[in-house]
C-alpha positions as CSV (number, residue, x, y, z in Angstrom):
1,M,-26.0,17.3,12.1
2,I,-22.3,16.2,12.5
3,K,-22.8,15.7,16.2
4,Q,-25.9,13.6,15.5
5,L,-23.9,11.5,13.0
6,F,-21.2,10.8,15.6
7,K,-23.9,9.8,18.1
8,I,-25.5,7.4,15.7
9,V,-22.1,5.8,14.9
10,W,-21.2,5.5,18.6
11,N,-24.5,3.9,19.4
12,R,-23.8,1.3,16.7
13,K,-20.1,0.9,17.5
14,R,-20.1,-2.9,17.6
15,A,-21.8,-3.1,14.1
16,N,-19.5,-0.4,12.8
17,F,-16.2,-1.8,14.2
18,L,-15.9,-4.3,11.3
19,I,-16.2,-1.5,8.7
20,M,-13.6,0.6,10.6
21,L,-11.2,-2.3,10.7
22,E,-11.5,-2.9,7.0
23,V,-10.9,0.8,6.3
24,F,-8.0,0.9,8.7
25,I,-6.2,-2.1,7.1
26,S,-6.9,-0.8,3.6
27,F,-5.3,2.5,4.5
28,L,-2.1,0.8,5.7
29,V,-1.9,-1.2,2.5
30,V,-2.5,1.7,0.3
31,F,-0.1,3.9,2.2
32,S,2.7,1.3,1.9
33,V,2.2,1.1,-1.9
34,M,1.7,4.8,-2.4
35,A,4.9,5.6,-0.4
36,F,7.0,3.8,-3.0
37,G,5.0,5.3,-5.9
38,V,5.3,8.9,-4.7
39,Y,8.9,8.3,-3.8
40,F,9.8,7.1,-7.3
41,V,7.8,10.0,-8.9
42,D,9.6,12.5,-6.7
43,I,13.2,11.3,-7.4
44,Y,12.4,10.8,-11.1
45,T,12.1,14.6,-11.4
46,Y,15.7,15.2,-10.2
47,P,18.3,15.8,-13.0
48,L,20.2,12.7,-14.1
49,G,23.5,14.6,-14.1
50,F,24.6,13.3,-17.5
51,N,23.5,12.4,-21.0
52,Y,23.2,8.8,-22.0
53,Q,21.9,9.3,-25.5
54,D,24.2,7.9,-28.3
55,V,26.6,6.5,-25.8
56,W,27.7,2.8,-25.9
57,S,29.1,0.7,-23.1
58,V,31.9,-1.7,-23.9
59,K,32.6,-4.2,-21.1
60,I,36.1,-5.7,-21.4
61,S,37.0,-9.3,-20.4
62,R,40.8,-9.8,-20.6
63,G,42.5,-13.1,-21.4
64,A,44.4,-15.0,-18.7
65,Y,47.5,-13.1,-17.6
66,N,49.9,-12.6,-14.7
67,A,48.8,-9.4,-13.1
68,D,52.4,-8.4,-12.1
69,E,54.2,-9.4,-15.3
70,D,51.7,-8.1,-17.8
71,K,50.5,-5.0,-16.1
72,A,52.2,-2.5,-18.4
73,K,51.3,-4.6,-21.5
74,Q,47.6,-4.8,-20.5
75,L,47.5,-1.0,-20.0
76,E,49.2,-0.4,-23.3
77,I,46.6,-2.5,-25.1
78,A,43.8,-0.5,-23.5
79,K,45.5,2.7,-24.7
80,Q,45.7,1.3,-28.2
81,L,42.0,0.3,-28.1
82,M,40.9,3.8,-27.1
83,Q,43.1,5.4,-29.8
84,S,41.8,3.1,-32.5
85,A,38.2,3.9,-31.6
86,K,39.0,7.6,-31.9
87,D,40.1,7.0,-35.5
88,F,36.5,6.0,-36.6
89,P,34.5,8.9,-37.9
90,E,31.4,7.6,-36.1
91,V,33.1,8.2,-32.7
92,E,33.0,11.6,-31.1
93,S,35.0,10.6,-28.0
94,I,35.9,7.6,-25.8
95,A,36.8,7.3,-22.1
96,G,37.9,4.5,-19.8
97,I,35.7,3.9,-16.8
98,S,36.0,1.3,-14.0
99,T,32.2,0.9,-13.5
100,N,30.0,2.0,-16.4
101,V,26.7,3.8,-16.1
102,F,23.7,1.7,-15.3
103,D,25.9,-1.3,-14.4
104,N,24.8,-3.5,-11.5
105,S,28.2,-3.3,-9.9
106,E,29.5,-0.6,-7.6
107,S,32.7,0.4,-5.9
108,M,32.8,2.4,-2.6
109,S,35.5,4.1,-0.6
110,S,35.5,4.8,3.1
111,F,37.2,7.7,4.9
112,N,36.8,10.0,7.8
113,Y,36.5,13.8,7.4
114,A,35.8,16.3,10.2
115,G,35.1,13.5,12.6
116,K,32.4,11.8,10.4
117,K,32.7,8.6,8.3
118,H,31.8,8.9,4.6
119,Q,31.3,6.1,2.1
120,P,30.8,7.5,-1.4
121,S,30.7,5.5,-4.6
122,V,33.9,5.8,-6.5
123,N,34.8,5.5,-10.2
124,F,38.2,5.6,-11.8
125,V,37.8,7.4,-15.1
126,T,40.0,8.9,-17.9
127,D,40.0,12.6,-18.9
128,D,37.5,12.4,-21.7
129,L,34.6,11.1,-19.7
130,V,33.3,14.7,-19.2
131,K,32.8,14.9,-23.0
132,V,31.4,11.4,-23.4
133,L,28.6,11.8,-20.8
134,D,28.3,15.6,-21.0
135,L,28.8,16.0,-17.3
136,K,27.6,19.2,-15.8
137,L,30.3,21.0,-13.9
138,L,29.1,23.3,-11.1
139,E,32.4,24.4,-9.7
140,G,36.1,24.0,-10.6
141,R,37.2,21.9,-13.6
142,W,37.5,18.4,-14.9
143,F,40.6,16.3,-15.1
144,S,43.3,17.4,-17.6
145,K,47.1,17.4,-18.2
146,E,47.2,20.0,-15.6
147,D,47.0,17.2,-13.1
148,D,50.1,15.4,-14.4
149,G,52.9,15.2,-11.9
150,E,50.7,16.3,-8.9
151,T,51.7,14.7,-5.6
152,T,48.0,14.3,-4.7
153,T,45.4,12.3,-6.6
154,P,42.9,14.6,-8.3
155,V,39.2,13.9,-7.8
156,V,35.9,15.4,-8.9
157,I,33.0,15.0,-6.5
158,N,29.3,15.4,-6.9
159,Q,27.1,18.1,-5.4
160,K,25.7,15.7,-2.6
161,L,29.2,14.7,-1.4
162,S,30.4,18.3,-1.5
163,Q,27.5,19.3,0.7
164,E,28.2,16.4,3.1
165,L,31.9,17.2,3.4
166,F,32.1,21.0,3.2
167,A,28.5,22.3,3.7
168,N,28.3,25.7,2.0
169,E,32.1,26.1,1.6
170,S,33.8,25.8,-1.7
171,A,35.2,22.3,-2.2
172,I,37.8,23.3,-4.7
173,G,41.4,22.7,-3.4
174,K,40.2,20.8,-0.4
175,I,42.3,17.7,0.6
176,I,40.7,14.4,1.6
177,D,42.9,11.8,3.2
178,M,42.1,8.1,3.4
179,E,42.1,6.3,6.7
180,S,45.4,4.6,5.7
181,K,47.0,8.1,5.4
182,T,48.8,6.9,2.3
183,T,46.6,8.6,-0.3
184,L,45.6,12.2,-0.5
185,Y,42.7,13.3,-2.7
186,K,42.6,16.8,-4.0
187,V,39.1,18.1,-5.1
188,V,39.5,19.9,-8.4
189,G,35.8,20.0,-9.5
190,V,32.2,19.5,-8.4
191,V,29.6,18.1,-10.8
192,L,25.8,17.9,-10.7
193,D,24.6,14.8,-8.8
194,F,25.6,11.8,-10.9
195,R,22.8,9.2,-10.9
196,D,24.3,6.2,-12.6
197,D,21.6,3.9,-11.1
198,T,18.8,5.5,-13.2
199,E,16.2,8.1,-12.3
200,L,14.5,5.6,-9.9
201,V,17.3,5.6,-7.4
202,A,17.9,8.6,-5.1
203,P,21.1,10.7,-5.7
204,K,24.1,9.4,-3.7
205,S,27.5,10.6,-2.8
206,Y,29.9,10.1,-5.7
207,M,33.6,10.6,-6.4
208,F,35.4,10.4,-9.7
209,I,39.1,9.5,-9.4
210,R,41.4,10.3,-12.3
211,N,42.8,7.2,-14.1
212,A,46.0,8.5,-15.7
213,V,46.4,5.5,-18.0
214,N,47.4,7.8,-20.9
215,N,50.4,9.0,-18.8
216,M,51.7,5.6,-17.9
217,P,55.4,5.2,-17.2
218,A,57.4,2.7,-19.2
219,D,58.6,0.9,-16.1
220,S,55.7,-1.1,-14.8
221,S,57.2,-1.2,-11.3
222,K,56.6,2.6,-11.1
223,I,52.8,2.3,-11.9
224,D,50.9,3.8,-9.0
225,P,47.7,1.6,-8.5
226,M,45.9,4.7,-7.1
227,R,46.6,6.7,-10.2
228,I,46.7,4.1,-13.0
229,R,44.3,1.2,-13.1
230,F,43.1,-1.3,-15.7
231,V,40.4,-0.1,-17.9
232,N,37.5,-2.5,-17.4
233,N,35.0,-0.6,-19.5
234,F,34.8,2.0,-22.3
235,A,32.1,4.6,-22.6
236,I,31.9,5.7,-26.3
237,K,30.0,8.8,-27.5
238,L,28.8,8.3,-31.1
239,R,27.8,10.8,-33.6
240,P,24.0,11.2,-34.1
241,G,22.7,8.8,-36.7
242,T,25.2,6.0,-36.1
243,T,23.5,2.7,-36.7
244,A,23.8,-0.6,-34.9
245,A,25.9,-2.0,-37.8
246,F,28.8,0.0,-36.4
247,E,28.9,-2.4,-33.5
248,E,30.3,-5.3,-35.6
249,K,32.9,-3.0,-37.2
250,L,34.1,-1.7,-33.8
251,A,34.2,-5.2,-32.3
252,R,36.3,-6.5,-35.2
253,N,38.7,-3.7,-34.8
254,F,39.1,-4.3,-31.0
255,L,39.6,-8.0,-31.6
256,S,42.4,-7.3,-34.1
257,I,44.3,-5.5,-31.4
258,A,43.5,-7.7,-28.4
259,K,42.9,-11.2,-29.8
260,D,42.6,-12.8,-26.4
261,W,40.1,-10.3,-25.1
262,S,36.3,-10.2,-25.5
263,F,34.0,-7.2,-25.7
264,N,30.4,-6.9,-24.7
265,I,28.9,-3.9,-26.5
266,Q,25.5,-2.4,-25.4
267,T,23.9,1.0,-25.6
268,L,23.4,2.9,-22.3
269,E,19.8,3.3,-23.3
270,D,19.3,-0.5,-23.3
271,L,21.2,-0.8,-20.0
272,R,19.0,1.9,-18.5
273,N,15.8,0.2,-19.6
274,K,16.9,-3.2,-18.2
275,K,17.8,-1.6,-14.8
276,I,14.5,0.3,-14.6
277,K,12.6,-2.9,-15.2
278,S,14.6,-4.7,-12.5
279,I,13.8,-1.9,-10.1
280,L,10.1,-1.7,-10.9
281,S,9.3,-5.4,-11.2
282,P,9.0,-6.1,-7.5
283,V,7.2,-2.8,-6.9
284,L,4.7,-3.5,-9.7
285,A,4.1,-7.0,-8.3
286,V,3.3,-5.6,-4.9
287,A,1.1,-2.9,-6.5
288,I,-0.9,-5.6,-8.4
289,V,-1.4,-7.5,-5.2
290,A,-2.5,-4.3,-3.5
291,V,-5.0,-3.6,-6.4
292,F,-6.6,-7.0,-6.0
293,L,-6.7,-6.6,-2.3
294,M,-8.5,-3.3,-2.7
295,I,-11.0,-4.9,-5.0
296,M,-11.7,-7.6,-2.4
297,V,-12.0,-4.9,0.3
298,A,-14.4,-2.9,-1.9
299,L,-16.6,-6.0,-2.4
300,G,-16.5,-6.9,1.3
301,L,-17.2,-3.3,2.3
302,S,-20.2,-3.1,-0.1
303,G,-21.5,-6.4,1.3
304,V,-21.1,-5.2,4.9
305,L,-22.9,-1.9,4.2
306,W,-25.6,-3.7,2.3
307,Q,-26.2,-6.0,5.3
308,N,-26.0,-3.0,7.6
309,V,-28.8,-1.3,5.7
310,T,-30.9,-4.5,5.6
311,Q,-30.6,-4.8,9.4
312,R,-31.8,-1.2,9.8
313,I,-35.0,-1.4,7.7
314,K,-37.2,-0.9,10.8
315,E,-35.2,2.2,11.9
316,I,-35.1,3.7,8.5
317,G,-38.8,3.0,7.9
318,L,-39.8,4.7,11.1
319,R,-37.7,7.7,10.1
320,R,-39.5,7.9,6.8
321,A,-42.8,7.6,8.6
322,N,-41.9,10.5,10.8
323,G,-41.3,12.7,7.7
324,A,-37.7,12.1,6.7
325,T,-37.3,12.5,2.9
326,R,-35.4,10.0,0.8
327,G,-32.6,12.6,0.3
328,K,-32.1,12.9,4.1
329,I,-31.9,9.1,4.5
330,Y,-29.4,8.9,1.6
331,Y,-27.1,11.6,3.1
332,Q,-27.5,10.2,6.6
333,I,-26.1,6.7,5.5
334,L,-23.3,8.4,3.5
335,G,-22.6,10.7,6.4
336,E,-22.3,7.8,8.9
337,L,-19.9,6.1,6.5
338,L,-17.8,9.2,6.2
339,V,-17.6,9.5,10.0
340,I,-16.6,5.8,10.3
341,T,-14.0,6.3,7.6
342,S,-12.7,9.5,9.2
343,I,-12.2,7.7,12.5
344,A,-10.4,4.8,10.8
345,L,-8.2,7.1,8.8
346,T,-7.3,9.1,11.9
347,A,-6.2,6.0,13.7
348,G,-4.3,4.9,10.6
349,T,-2.5,8.2,10.3
350,I,-1.5,8.1,13.9
351,I,0.1,4.7,13.3
352,V,2.0,5.6,10.1
353,I,3.4,8.8,11.6
354,Q,5.2,6.5,14.0
355,F,6.9,4.5,11.2
356,P,9.9,6.8,10.7
357,L,10.6,6.5,14.5
358,L,10.8,2.7,14.1
359,G,13.0,2.9,11.0
360,F,10.3,2.2,8.5
361,F,10.2,4.3,5.3
362,D,13.2,6.3,6.5
363,F,14.3,6.6,2.8
364,V,11.5,9.1,2.0
365,T,11.6,12.8,2.6
366,A,9.1,14.6,4.8
367,K,7.4,16.1,1.7
368,V,6.9,12.7,0.2
369,Y,5.6,11.3,3.5
370,V,3.0,14.0,3.8
371,I,1.9,13.7,0.2
372,T,1.6,9.9,0.6
373,I,-0.6,10.3,3.7
374,L,-2.9,12.8,1.9
375,L,-3.2,10.7,-1.2
376,S,-3.8,7.5,0.8
377,C,-6.6,9.2,2.8
378,G,-8.1,10.5,-0.4
379,I,-8.1,7.1,-2.1
380,I,-9.6,5.3,0.8
381,A,-12.2,8.0,1.3
382,L,-13.2,7.8,-2.3
383,L,-13.3,4.0,-2.2
384,T,-15.6,3.9,0.8
385,L,-17.8,6.6,-0.7
386,I,-18.2,4.6,-3.9
387,C,-18.9,1.4,-2.0
388,G,-21.6,3.3,0.1
389,L,-23.5,4.8,-2.9
390,Y,-25.6,1.8,-3.7
391,P,-26.4,0.7,-0.1
392,S,-27.3,4.3,0.7
393,S,-29.6,4.4,-2.4
394,L,-31.3,1.1,-1.2
395,A,-31.8,2.7,2.2
396,A,-33.4,5.8,0.7
397,R,-35.9,3.7,-1.2
398,I,-37.2,1.9,1.8
399,P,-41.0,2.8,2.1
400,P,-42.4,3.7,5.6
401,A,-44.7,0.7,5.4
402,E,-41.7,-1.6,5.7
403,A,-41.5,-0.6,9.4
404,L,-45.0,-2.2,10.0
405,H,-43.6,-5.7,9.2
406,Y,-41.6,-5.4,12.4
407,E,-44.6,-4.4,14.6
């Protein structure tokens, strides 16, 4: 029966080519959209690496100042702000951080290690960040007073960077030197992959560098810029149940200490939602276009199949006259459609398998790629099957006498 279906399809190859082309193009469109959908679903299941609930972000804008003359003064004000925040009963802990979570900005560092170049994201943070964000340590420890006076700069890296640098070896105690050879980083801890770009962005290499602002020397000329930096943001962990009214109280307190500064206070949850919307907006726009395209394809495919059945009234009528039942005609038309779809999907699959070799969709894993191909084939097969149900039903209802009109 299958061999006969292939023979029928081959004998009508010119008439079936348009259907194959529509199915082929539809598969490529569905695959492109599904690749992003499956990719986002896959990476969404990975752990975030921290807890953003009940955490506020405070973005600091300092007044005009001379960077060299006021360095110590600016750092001292930042220390006072953090200490004043700790005095509120609503605040569990506060930390300074150069780039806050879910921010649109990013800092990166570049260095060579074992003959390979690495460019992890870097963040200068104070010692209490581990408590603010509830970071998950996998190995070693977080920053502490134990790091005071060290000749090397202590860093904590994430699991991904540890794997890239040291494979299966322990990262604790390893020394990373910058290309300038002037700064040595000493790994003191490894945390779970830190995904500060939301769950919709794949884990990346990450490095926390200790900002020892709380151990600042009195002489500003002795401030090491690789160890002590301006605090551009605060991350504040609040006690459960703290209301939004606390924001005004906190802002007034900050302004009483730093009159020329301004503070933008937002919850990490709000920042996360905004970032997710910005990531999904273009994807959803493409998905909506793809849905409408599929509707147009479905209508066009139904029309082509309907016309195909109309042109085959004589053939189908003669088959009915020779004893073919309505059921056989029905399944024959559907069978031919499935053969046509299979040929088109096979061609489409061969094409999309080449995409990674050309640099397309190289951001997805092999697992995601295979799932996307299978889902896309399933969707297109279901679409063509649905489109073929009514034309097949029309063909099955053609009476044998219709063939006499062509004699």
